[in-house]
VEXSEGU-372470 format. One record per residue (C-alpha): x, y, z; residue in one letter. Coordinates in Angstrom, 2 decimals, decimal comma, padded with zeros to 5 digits. Each point is the difference from the previous one (the first is absolute). Layout:
BEGIN
+---------+---------+---------+------+
!       u !       v !       w ! type !
+---------+---------+---------+------+
!       X !       Y !       Z !    a !
...
+---------+---------+---------+------+
***
This chain:
BEGIN
+---------+---------+---------+------+
!       u !       v !       w ! type !
+---------+---------+---------+------+
!  160,38 !  117,23 ! -051,60 !    m !
! -003,66 !  000,10 !  000,99 !    t !
! -002,06 ! -003,17 ! -000,33 !    c !
! -003,26 !  001,90 ! -000,57 !    l !
! -001,81 ! -000,08 ! -003,30 !    k !
! -000,01 !  003,19 ! -002,07 !    p !
! -003,28 !  001,84 ! -000,52 !    e !
! -002,17 ! -001,36 ! -002,77 !    g !
!  000,72 ! -003,66 !  000,77 !    t !
! -002,80 ! -002,32 ! -001,06 !    l !
! -002,12 ! -001,48 !  002,85 !    p !
!  001,10 ! -003,43 !  001,15 !    g !
!  003,66 !  000,48 ! -000,95 !    e !
!  001,27 !  001,03 !  003,41 !    t !
!  001,53 ! -002,40 !  002,47 !    g !
! -000,40 ! -000,42 !  003,74 !    a !
! -000,25 !  003,30 !  001,85 !    g !
! -000,36 !  001,93 ! -003,26 !    g !
!  003,57 ! -000,74 ! -001,13 !    g !
!  001,07 ! -001,18 ! -003,43 !    d !
!  001,02 ! -003,45 !  001,23 !    f !
! -001,07 ! -002,32 !  002,82 !    n !
!  002,56 !  000,78 !  002,69 !    a !
!  000,76 ! -002,40 !  002,86 !    f !
! -001,24 !  002,33 !  002,73 !    g !
! -003,41 !  000,43 ! -001,61 !    a !
! -000,75 ! -003,68 ! -000,80 !    m !
! -000,70 ! -001,31 !  003,50 !    q !
! -002,44 ! -002,95 !  000,11 !    p !
! -002,77 ! -000,10 !  002,57 !    r !
!  000,62 ! -002,23 !  003,01 !    s !
! -001,70 ! -003,40 ! -000,39 !    p !
! -002,71 ! -001,10 !  002,40 !    s !
! -000,46 ! -003,55 !  001,29 !    e !
! -003,14 ! -001,85 ! -001,06 !    a !
! -002,33 ! -001,45 !  002,67 !    p !
!  000,73 ! -003,63 !  000,86 !    k !
! -003,12 ! -001,26 ! -001,75 !    d !
!  001,24 !  001,54 ! -003,28 !    k !
!  003,61 ! -001,18 !  000,07 !    r !
!  001,51 ! -002,75 ! -002,14 !    n !
! -003,10 ! -000,43 ! -002,15 !    g !
! -002,10 ! -000,99 !  003,03 !    a !
! -003,39 !  000,81 ! -001,54 !    s !
!  000,80 ! -001,78 ! -003,29 !    v !
!  001,13 ! -003,13 !  001,83 !    k !
! -002,94 !  000,09 !  002,44 !    a !
! -002,60 !  000,32 ! -002,77 !    n !
!  001,92 ! -002,54 ! -002,11 !    d !
! -001,92 !  000,65 ! -003,22 !    v !
!  001,04 ! -002,55 ! -002,62 !    a !
!  001,41 !  001,62 ! -003,16 !    p !
! -001,85 ! -000,75 ! -003,22 !    g !
!  002,40 !  000,63 ! -002,84 !    g !
!  001,27 !  003,49 ! -000,80 !    a !
! -000,75 !  002,66 !  002,60 !    y !
! -000,31 !  003,66 ! -000,98 !    l !
!  000,53 !  002,33 !  002,99 !    p !
! -003,39 !  000,97 !  001,41 !    n !
! -000,35 !  002,02 !  003,19 !    y !
! -003,68 ! -000,92 !  000,39 !    n !
!  000,39 ! -003,74 !  000,53 !    m !
!  001,95 ! -002,36 !  002,24 !    l !
!  003,49 ! -000,59 ! -001,33 !    t !
!  000,68 ! -003,68 ! -000,76 !    p !
!  002,72 ! -001,86 !  001,85 !    n !
!  002,65 ! -000,20 ! -002,74 !    m !
!  003,60 ! -001,01 !  000,44 !    r !
!  003,10 ! -000,52 ! -002,13 !    s !
!  001,20 ! -002,16 ! -001,65 !    p !
! -003,54 ! -001,06 ! -001,00 !    e !
! -001,01 !  003,63 ! -000,63 !    y !
!  001,93 !  003,00 ! -001,30 !    v !
! -001,02 !  003,58 ! -000,62 !    q !
!  000,74 !  001,80 ! -003,25 !    m !
! -000,07 !  003,60 ! -001,20 !    s !
! -003,17 !  001,27 ! -001,65 !    t !
!  001,91 !  000,36 ! -003,30 !    a !
!  001,20 ! -003,61 !  000,21 !    a !
! -003,52 ! -001,23 !  000,82 !    a !
! -001,40 !  001,81 ! -003,04 !    i !
!  002,76 ! -001,37 ! -002,25 !    t !
! -000,53 ! -003,52 !  001,37 !    l !
! -003,76 !  000,25 ! -000,59 !    g !
! -000,89 ! -000,27 !  003,70 !    i !
! -001,86 !  003,31 ! -000,02 !    m !
! -001,32 !  002,39 ! -002,68 !    p !
!  001,50 !  003,38 ! -000,76 !    g !
!  002,62 !  001,85 ! -001,99 !    k !
!  002,80 !  002,44 !  000,67 !    m !
!  000,35 !  003,54 ! -001,32 !    y !
!  002,27 !  000,10 ! -003,08 !    r !
!  001,57 ! -003,41 !  000,61 !    c !
! -000,76 ! -003,69 ! -000,24 !    g !
!  000,01 ! -000,64 !  003,74 !    c !
!  003,29 ! -001,63 !  001,00 !    t !
!  002,73 ! -002,34 ! -001,24 !    r !
!  000,90 ! -001,17 !  003,53 !    c !
! -002,07 ! -002,46 !  002,01 !    l !
!  000,51 !  001,45 !  003,50 !    n !
! -000,92 ! -002,58 !  002,66 !    l !
! -000,16 !  000,96 !  003,67 !    l !
!  000,02 ! -002,55 !  002,81 !    l !
! -003,05 !  000,33 !  002,22 !    t !
! -001,05 ! -001,03 !  003,51 !    y !
! -002,82 !  001,02 !  002,36 !    p !
!  002,70 !  001,29 !  002,37 !    e !
!  001,34 !  002,20 ! -002,78 !    g !
!  003,40 !  001,59 ! -000,19 !    c !
!  001,53 !  000,36 !  003,48 !    r !
!  002,08 !  003,00 ! -001,00 !    a !
! -001,20 !  003,57 !  000,38 !    n !
!  001,63 !  002,00 ! -002,81 !    c !
! -001,18 !  003,59 !  000,14 !    a !
! -000,82 !  000,42 ! -003,70 !    y !
! -001,68 ! -003,38 ! -000,56 !    c !
! -003,71 ! -000,79 ! -000,19 !    g !
!  000,65 ! -003,58 !  001,21 !    l !
!  001,54 !  001,15 !  003,29 !    a !
! -000,83 ! -001,70 !  003,31 !    r !
! -001,45 !  003,13 !  001,58 !    h !
! -003,05 ! -000,33 ! -002,31 !    r !
! -001,24 ! -003,15 !  001,79 !    e !
! -002,77 !  001,91 !  001,79 !    a !
! -001,15 !  001,64 ! -003,22 !    e !
! -000,01 ! -002,69 ! -002,68 !    r !
!  000,63 ! -003,73 ! -000,46 !    d !
!  003,27 ! -000,77 ! -001,75 !    y !
! -001,43 ! -001,28 ! -003,31 !    a !
! -002,07 !  003,19 ! -000,29 !    d !
!  002,86 !  002,48 !  000,36 !    r !
!  001,19 !  002,15 ! -002,88 !    n !
!  003,62 ! -000,21 ! -001,11 !    f !
!  001,76 !  002,34 ! -002,46 !    i !
! -003,32 !  001,75 ! -000,60 !    r !
! -002,13 ! -003,01 ! -001,02 !    v !
! -001,87 ! -003,00 !  001,37 !    d !
!  001,66 ! -003,43 ! -000,18 !    w !
! -002,43 ! -002,84 ! -000,78 !    p !
!  000,76 ! -003,38 !  001,61 !    a !
!  000,06 ! -003,02 ! -002,31 !    v !
!  000,69 ! -003,73 !  000,46 !    p !
!  003,60 ! -000,61 ! -001,06 !    m !
! -001,01 ! -003,13 ! -001,93 !    d !
! -002,38 !  002,14 ! -002,09 !    q !
!  002,78 !  002,46 ! -000,80 !    v !
!  002,35 ! -002,79 ! -001,08 !    i !
! -002,72 ! -001,64 ! -002,11 !    d !
! -000,70 !  003,19 ! -001,96 !    i !
!  003,66 !  000,78 ! -000,67 !    v !
!  000,87 ! -003,62 ! -000,86 !    a !
! -002,93 ! -000,22 ! -002,42 !    n !
!  001,05 !  003,25 ! -001,71 !    d !
!  003,56 ! -001,25 ! -000,38 !    g !
!  002,08 !  002,14 ! -002,36 !    e !
! -003,09 !  002,11 ! -000,77 !    a !
! -000,03 !  001,42 !  003,54 !    t !
! -000,14 !  003,82 !  000,08 !    p !
!  002,37 !  000,00 !  002,98 !    f !
!  003,75 !  000,42 ! -000,32 !    h !
!  000,81 ! -000,85 !  003,61 !    r !
! -001,47 ! -001,24 !  003,28 !    m !
!  000,99 !  001,52 !  003,35 !    c !
! -000,60 ! -001,55 !  003,42 !    i !
! -000,28 !  002,77 !  002,60 !    s !
!  000,72 ! -001,23 !  003,51 !    m !
! -001,33 !  001,66 !  003,14 !    i !
!  001,18 !  000,02 !  003,61 !    t !
! -001,70 ! -003,11 !  001,35 !    h !
!  001,29 ! -003,21 !  001,66 !    p !
! -001,19 ! -002,12 ! -002,94 !    g !
!  001,32 !  002,20 ! -002,76 !    s !
!  003,33 ! -001,71 ! -000,65 !    d !
! -001,30 ! -003,57 ! -000,22 !    a !
! -003,10 !  001,03 ! -001,95 !    d !
!  002,05 !  001,89 ! -002,59 !    t !
!  001,96 ! -003,21 ! -000,61 !    v !
! -003,28 ! -001,92 ! -000,42 !    t !
! -001,44 !  002,57 ! -002,43 !    v !
!  003,26 !  000,00 ! -001,96 !    m !
!  000,20 ! -003,81 ! -000,14 !    r !
! -003,63 ! -000,41 ! -001,10 !    n !
!  000,44 !  002,69 ! -002,65 !    w !
!  003,14 ! -001,54 ! -001,47 !    r !
! -001,60 ! -003,45 ! -000,20 !    e !
! -002,23 !  001,29 ! -002,81 !    r !
!  001,47 !  003,27 ! -001,32 !    i !
!  003,55 !  000,16 ! -001,32 !    t !
!  002,42 !  002,91 !  000,09 !    h !
! -000,35 !  000,39 ! -003,77 !    d !
! -003,73 !  000,62 !  000,38 !    i !
!  000,37 !  002,38 !  002,94 !    m !
!  003,02 !  000,88 !  002,17 !    p !
! -000,62 !  000,57 !  003,71 !    v !
!  001,13 !  002,81 !  002,28 !    s !
! -000,04 ! -000,01 !  003,80 !    i !
! -000,88 !  003,14 !  001,95 !    l !
!  001,45 ! -001,18 !  003,27 !    s !
! -000,63 !  000,46 !  003,71 !    n !
!  003,56 !  000,21 !  001,36 !    p !
! -001,12 !  000,29 !  003,64 !    t !
! -000,91 ! -003,71 !  000,22 !    t !
!  002,44 ! -001,37 ! -002,58 !    m !
!  003,35 ! -001,75 !  000,15 !    t !
!  002,65 ! -000,48 ! -002,66 !    r !
! -001,33 ! -003,55 ! -000,35 !    g !
! -003,46 !  001,33 ! -000,86 !    d !
!  001,50 !  002,16 ! -002,75 !    v !
!  001,87 ! -002,98 ! -001,43 !    r !
! -003,09 ! -002,25 !  000,14 !    a !
! -001,99 !  002,44 ! -002,16 !    l !
!  002,88 !  000,29 ! -002,47 !    h !
!  000,29 ! -003,79 ! -000,22 !    d !
! -003,74 ! -000,28 ! -000,68 !    l !
!  000,40 !  002,24 ! -003,04 !    g !
! -000,61 !  003,56 !  001,12 !    a !
!  001,65 !  002,34 ! -002,51 !    d !
!  000,35 !  003,30 !  001,89 !    i !
!  000,02 !  000,80 !  003,73 !    f !
! -000,91 !  003,45 !  001,28 !    t !
! -000,01 !  001,70 !  003,38 !    v !
! -002,40 !  002,85 !  000,72 !    a !
!  002,33 !  002,37 !  001,81 !    l !
! -002,53 !  002,74 ! -000,88 !    d !
!  001,68 !  002,53 !  002,28 !    a !
!  003,23 !  001,43 ! -001,44 !    a !
!  001,88 !  000,55 !  003,28 !    t !
!  000,34 ! -001,90 !  003,31 !    p !
! -001,64 !  002,88 !  001,91 !    e !
! -002,98 !  000,10 ! -002,32 !    l !
! -000,27 ! -003,79 !  000,05 !    f !
! -000,12 ! -000,05 !  003,80 !    d !
! -002,64 !  002,75 !  000,11 !    r !
! -002,33 ! -001,55 ! -002,58 !    t !
!  000,71 ! -003,76 !  000,24 !    r !
!  001,67 ! -000,67 !  003,35 !    g !
! -000,11 !  001,18 !  003,58 !    r !
! -001,61 !  003,31 ! -000,91 !    g !
! -003,28 ! -001,73 ! -000,85 !    v !
!  000,26 ! -003,11 !  002,24 !    n !
!  001,00 ! -002,13 ! -002,97 !    s !
!  002,53 ! -002,88 ! -000,01 !    p !
!  002,12 !  000,89 ! -003,04 !    h !
!  003,64 !  001,12 !  000,15 !    s !
!  002,27 !  001,58 ! -002,60 !    w !
!  002,82 ! -002,39 !  000,96 !    k !
! -002,09 ! -003,13 ! -000,54 !    k !
! -001,32 !  001,23 ! -003,35 !    y !
!  003,55 !  000,58 ! -001,25 !    w !
!  001,08 ! -003,40 !  001,30 !    e !
! -002,59 ! -001,73 ! -002,19 !    i !
!  000,68 !  002,33 ! -002,93 !    l !
!  003,67 ! -000,98 !  000,12 !    n !
! -000,99 ! -003,68 !  000,24 !    d !
! -002,09 !  000,49 ! -003,16 !    a !
!  003,00 !  001,57 ! -001,76 !    r !
!  002,12 ! -003,05 !  000,85 !    d !
! -002,62 ! -002,59 ! -000,92 !    i !
! -001,93 !  001,51 ! -002,93 !    f !
!  002,92 !  001,85 ! -001,58 !    g !
!  000,44 !  003,29 ! -001,85 !    a !
! -003,12 !  001,67 ! -001,41 !    q !
! -002,17 ! -002,61 !  001,70 !    k !
! -000,57 !  001,90 !  003,23 !    f !
! -001,17 !  003,46 !  000,90 !    g !
! -001,78 !  002,31 !  002,40 !    a !
! -003,20 !  002,03 !  000,04 !    h !
!  000,32 !  003,67 !  000,94 !    i !
! -002,81 !  002,46 !  000,71 !    i !
!  000,83 !  003,61 ! -000,90 !    v !
! -001,37 !  002,90 !  002,00 !    g !
! -000,26 ! -001,33 !  003,56 !    m !
!  002,58 !  002,42 !  001,39 !    g !
!  003,29 ! -000,88 ! -001,66 !    e !
!  001,93 !  002,36 ! -002,26 !    t !
!  000,48 ! -000,66 ! -003,68 !    e !
!  003,70 ! -000,49 !  000,70 !    h !
! -000,88 ! -002,62 !  002,66 !    d !
! -002,12 ! -002,11 ! -002,31 !    v !
!  002,31 !  000,25 ! -003,01 !    l !
!  003,00 ! -000,93 !  002,15 !    t !
! -001,93 ! -003,14 !  000,96 !    l !
! -000,78 ! -000,70 ! -003,68 !    v !
!  003,73 !  000,27 ! -000,78 !    q !
!  000,85 ! -002,29 !  002,91 !    q !
! -002,37 ! -002,65 ! -001,37 !    l !
!  001,48 !  000,31 ! -003,50 !    v !
!  003,52 ! -000,34 !  001,39 !    d !
! -001,08 ! -003,21 !  001,76 !    l !
! -001,28 ! -001,35 ! -003,30 !    g !
! -003,69 !  000,57 !  000,73 !    g !
! -002,77 !  002,33 ! -001,11 !    h !
! -002,62 !  002,30 !  001,51 !    s !
! -003,77 !  000,14 ! -000,37 !    h !
! -001,41 !  003,44 !  000,68 !    m !
! -003,36 !  001,02 !  001,46 !    f !
! -001,42 !  003,49 !  000,47 !    c !
! -001,36 !  000,55 !  003,52 !    f !
! -003,78 !  000,23 !  000,03 !    f !
! -001,99 !  000,46 !  003,24 !    p !
! -001,73 ! -003,39 !  000,19 !    e !
! -003,46 !  000,25 !  001,53 !    k !
! -000,03 ! -001,48 !  003,51 !    g !
!  003,78 !  000,14 !  000,42 !    s !
!  001,89 !  001,95 !  002,67 !    l !
!  001,17 !  002,41 ! -002,73 !    m !
! -003,31 !  000,62 ! -001,75 !    d !
! -000,04 !  003,61 !  001,27 !    h !
!  003,22 !  000,86 ! -001,83 !    l !
!  000,44 !  001,24 ! -003,59 !    p !
!  001,05 ! -002,14 ! -002,93 !    a !
!  003,47 !  000,60 ! -001,41 !    t !
!  000,11 !  003,26 ! -001,97 !    p !
!  000,23 ! -000,83 ! -003,68 !    r !
!  003,19 !  001,97 ! -000,64 !    d !
!  001,79 ! -001,91 !  002,77 !    q !
! -001,34 ! -003,30 ! -001,31 !    w !
!  000,89 !  000,67 ! -003,64 !    r !
!  003,57 !  001,02 !  000,87 !    r !
!  000,53 ! -003,19 !  002,00 !    v !
! -001,67 ! -002,16 ! -002,67 !    q !
!  002,28 !  001,41 ! -002,69 !    l !
!  003,16 ! -000,18 !  002,11 !    a !
! -000,78 ! -003,55 !  001,15 !    r !
! -000,42 ! -001,12 ! -003,62 !    y !
!  003,32 !  001,59 ! -000,97 !    l !
!  001,78 ! -001,82 !  002,83 !    i !
! -001,77 ! -003,34 ! -000,34 !    d !
! -000,20 ! -000,28 ! -003,77 !    c !
!  002,19 !  002,64 ! -001,67 !    y !
!  003,34 ! -000,26 !  001,78 !    g !
! -000,01 !  003,47 !  001,59 !    v !
!  001,34 !  000,08 !  003,57 !    r !
! -001,40 !  002,01 !  002,87 !    v !
!  003,39 !  001,68 !  000,49 !    d !
! -000,30 !  001,45 ! -003,52 !    q !
! -003,19 !  001,79 !  001,05 !    m !
! -000,29 !  003,25 !  001,93 !    s !
! -002,30 !  000,78 !  002,92 !    f !
! -001,06 !  003,22 !  001,69 !    d !
!  000,25 !  000,65 !  003,74 !    e !
! -003,39 ! -001,69 !  000,55 !    e !
!  001,22 ! -003,16 ! -001,75 !    g !
! -002,01 !  000,59 ! -003,18 !    r !
!  001,40 ! -000,97 ! -003,39 !    v !
!  001,27 !  003,11 ! -001,77 !    s !
!  001,97 ! -001,75 ! -002,77 !    d !
! -000,49 ! -003,54 ! -001,29 !    f !
!  003,58 ! -000,49 ! -001,16 !    g !
! -000,96 ! -000,34 ! -003,64 !    l !
!  000,32 !  002,35 ! -002,96 !    a !
! -003,23 !  001,85 ! -000,82 !    a !
! -000,49 ! -001,77 ! -003,32 !    g !
!  000,39 ! -003,47 !  001,52 !    e !
! -002,29 !  000,92 !  002,89 !    l !
! -002,66 !  001,18 ! -002,45 !    d !
!  000,23 ! -003,33 ! -001,81 !    t !
! -000,56 ! -001,95 !  003,23 !    v !
! -002,93 !  002,20 !  001,02 !    i !
! -001,65 ! -000,23 ! -003,40 !    d !
!  000,31 ! -003,82 !  000,01 !    a !
! -002,29 !  000,01 !  003,04 !    g !
!  001,19 ! -003,30 !  001,48 !    i !
!  001,50 !  001,74 !  003,04 !    a !
! -003,49 !  001,02 !  001,09 !    f !
! -001,63 ! -003,41 ! -000,30 !    r !
! -000,55 ! -002,22 !  003,02 !    t !
!  003,29 ! -001,56 !  001,07 !    s !
!  000,13 ! -003,63 !  001,08 !    g !
!  001,06 ! -003,48 ! -001,03 !    c !
!  000,44 ! -000,27 ! -003,78 !    p !
! -002,52 ! -001,54 ! -002,34 !    g !
!  000,32 ! -001,40 ! -003,52 !    k !
!  000,45 !  003,28 ! -001,90 !    f !
!  003,28 !  001,42 !  001,33 !    a !
!  002,11 !  000,02 !  003,16 !    e !
! -000,99 !  003,60 !  000,77 !    d !
! -003,75 ! -000,53 ! -000,53 !    i !
! -001,61 ! -001,50 !  003,06 !    s !
! -002,45 ! -002,91 !  000,00 !    a !
! -001,25 !  001,32 !  003,34 !    c !
! -001,77 !  003,11 ! -001,28 !    d !
! -002,27 !  000,42 !  003,09 !    r !
! -002,62 !  002,18 ! -001,77 !    p !
! -000,70 !  003,08 !  002,11 !    y !
!  001,43 ! -001,61 !  003,12 !    g !
!  001,73 !  003,24 !  001,02 !    d !
! -002,31 !  002,65 ! -001,47 !    s !
! -003,47 !  000,59 ! -001,42 !    p !
! -000,36 ! -000,14 ! -003,80 !    p !
! -000,70 !  003,75 !  000,03 !    s !
!  003,59 !  000,74 !  001,12 !    d !
!  002,13 ! -002,97 ! -001,03 !    i !
!  003,20 ! -000,55 !  001,97 !    a !
!  001,25 ! -003,30 ! -001,48 !    s !
! -001,22 ! -000,52 ! -003,55 !    y !
! -001,26 ! -003,60 ! -000,45 !    p !
!  000,20 !  000,48 ! -003,76 !    f !
!  002,35 !  001,68 ! -002,46 !    q !
! -000,39 !  003,80 !  000,37 !    p !
! -000,99 !  001,72 ! -003,23 !    i !
!  000,77 !  003,54 ! -001,16 !    k !
! -002,59 !  001,72 !  002,22 !    k !
!  001,28 ! -001,95 !  003,01 !    d !
!  003,62 !  000,99 ! -000,70 !    i !
! -001,08 !  003,65 ! -000,25 !    t !
! -001,60 ! -000,29 !  003,45 !    k !
!  003,04 ! -001,81 !  001,41 !    i !
!  002,32 !  002,74 ! -001,26 !    r !
! -002,20 !  002,61 !  001,63 !    r !
!  000,13 ! -001,95 !  003,28 !    q !
!  003,78 ! -000,37 ! -000,22 !    l !
!  000,33 !  003,79 ! -000,33 !    k !
!  003,13 ! -000,34 ! -002,12 !    l !
+---------+---------+---------+------+
***
């Protein structure tokens, strides 16, 4: 079967190399370059040593302050708007129900993941606190200020969950413990449960247990790549990065043992070169272990080593979204589904009437992530437009309405 699009395909729907999905051979990242010595490890930020003065909004026309966790954390633009740190509003949704906090250091993340705007190779281009990540800026805020606002709001907080996102840095493990301890001193689980987006490369089983004992509710591992080969090319030796598939699975299995069923999971990015069968086999593996998957649509992040490559074609993305939901939340198994010779879903293993019901409900096409207060299959971490522009929504950060479902059905090509 050919992997070329038929004539009359809408612009922007083709994958890498003009195919109808992003095939492995066509999704090669650029090779990373090494920054000059005077730009490495946050050298200019530390040399200038500008004292931070409260919240810092990324600004490429001024000297970046010397900010460091655990005193400072970064947060997504949507979280900053919801928290009242910065003005703004989101298209068709009330910002976010998850307070995403990102550890921050002048040295930045020491990994070099090919798809990530925070990657080490950007040292020569932009200071760490000024780099974009999942399509938006991440303001830096004193952690005490964040805790004060949430504690004062109490049960009236608009957030359903807080997530501490670790990065690859020597201080990340200890500082995550400090952030978690300070948070729990004033904000109880009933007010806001906490998730950990971990950095397995620097962690031990003891680190996982410490975060659980401090009251973390869910522990996730950002596998991102769906296969060992793809992981190595985008996160490991292929881009001079320290991560390994084996180590990530070691910590994921530790999380399964310590946090328990349905309290651990993995992030997966769709469209970086895996087949649909690859990614859905991984989803099934996670379910069989007692965990869950959080799905992202590949988007070429500006400044990353993959910013020259196309976003995931919408038909590929919608098929995987729907199939993932059926496996994770509906009890369908991957071995009940059928796939063509290119690994694309050709049958979802569900009767047409039942499948229509799932599609029309729309939940399968919402952002997947740790649950909030509404339902187990509705994520608190809605990441508004983190994997697409609002003009062509990949993960819906709100409940799709009739016109959205019509568009989704057209994209599914059922």
